[in-house]
C-alpha positions, 0 to 999 in steps of 0.5 A: 643183388640180395634176395627179397626177404619173406617173413615166415610165421608158424602158428603151432597151436591155435584155439580150436584144434585138439590132440584128438585131431592131430597128436602132434599138436603142441598144447603145453608150454614146454611142448609149444616152446620145443616145437617153436624152436624146431620151426625157428631152426627151419626158418620161421621168424614169428610165432603166433602163440595160443595158450592152453590150460593143463587140460588142453582147453583154451585160455589167455591166462597171463601166467601161462602166456608168460611161461610159454614166452619165457621158454621160447625166449630162452631158446631163440629170438623169434618174434612173440605174437600172442593171441587175444582171440583165445579159443572156443572152449576152456576159460574163453567161452560162456553161454548166453541166454539166447542160446549162443556162446560168446568168447569173453572180451575180458578174457581176450584182453588178458592175451596182452599181459604175457611177459615178453610179448612183442605183437598181439592179434587184433580181430577187426570184426564181429563174427559167429564161429560154428564149431562142435555144434555151438554158434560162438559170438566173437564180438569186436565192435568199433568201441572194442577195436578202439579200446584194445588198439589203444591198450596195445599202443600204450604197452608198446605192442604191435597189433597184427590186424586179423581180417576175414573180408573186405569190410574189415580192411576198408572200414574197421582197420582203416578207421583205426589207422585214421584215428592214429591207433596204429603207427606205420608200417601196419601189419595185416594178416589176411585170413582166408578159407576160414569156413567155420566163420560166418562172413569169411571168404573162401580162398580164390586168387581173385578174392585174395587179389581184391583184398590185397588191392584194398589194403591201407597204405604202408601195409605189410601183409601176411596170408593165413589160409585154412586147410588145403588152401594153406599152401596155394594161398601162401604161394599166391601171397608171395606173388602179390608181395606178401608174407606167409604163415603155416602151422597146425592152427590153420591146417592139420595135414601135410597132404591128403590123409597124412597128418602134419607136424609144424616143422614139416609145414615150415620146412616145406614152405621155406623150401618153396620160398627159396625155390621162388627166389626169396629168402626167409627173413631172420627174426631181426630182419622181420622186426625191421620189416614189421617196425618192431624195436630190436630185441635188445631195446625191447628187453631194456624197456621191459627191465625199466618198466619192471 
């Protein structure tokens, strides 16, 4: 009997942390590609890509995304999942008249334009992120959810729905599915323990169970937990039938007081996945689970479109 397959996602960079917090954080295209390849060899089948400018601040510049994606694709067939959230500085933010800052919608949309992108994050909520003394609005009202989901569908990009709480699941994501904006299977990433985001839930097994219990039908789910919650929530996800994610975007430490590398985090999670009786999915197997086209078909479509 074959072992159940588990998708291991690595989130190597994110849009918030800096090298001053962890010098192992990859921020430039070659660094991100090299780190992704090491994580691919360790068992990761999806990479959640955030782009950074040459000064290491956040961007969704399509040219930078394209360079990262091409460098990764030259090395391996890992699934490319680009962010449309961006980050909390750089090109992404502007100060509003009311004292808040905002992650700019027009910049977020550029995350879909990188070459070779197969998936993109779709934040299904409007929240305030508190970071470095700033309160930063991430505004994704229903009209914007419809807009970006439609744009992804038109481009053949699979959304990874980012949900922080129960309302995101039962209201915003479910509404979009009911409106035909995402074909099954639906890929939902449960973000838990994100204390910097107003309205986000802390990680407890009971809260995670509640969110999983309310997922739409025909959903493949993944769990991304922040900080020290990353590892126990990943194990909890396996027990609930879900998939797992690690990386410096979510957690800068390997253990208390010891800074991590991305490959350390992936290697440990893969060991535990196997100890639990599962097997990490290959990128081809992950594409089948998520409902993505095989890579050779996606490449052919890109050539025809180009």
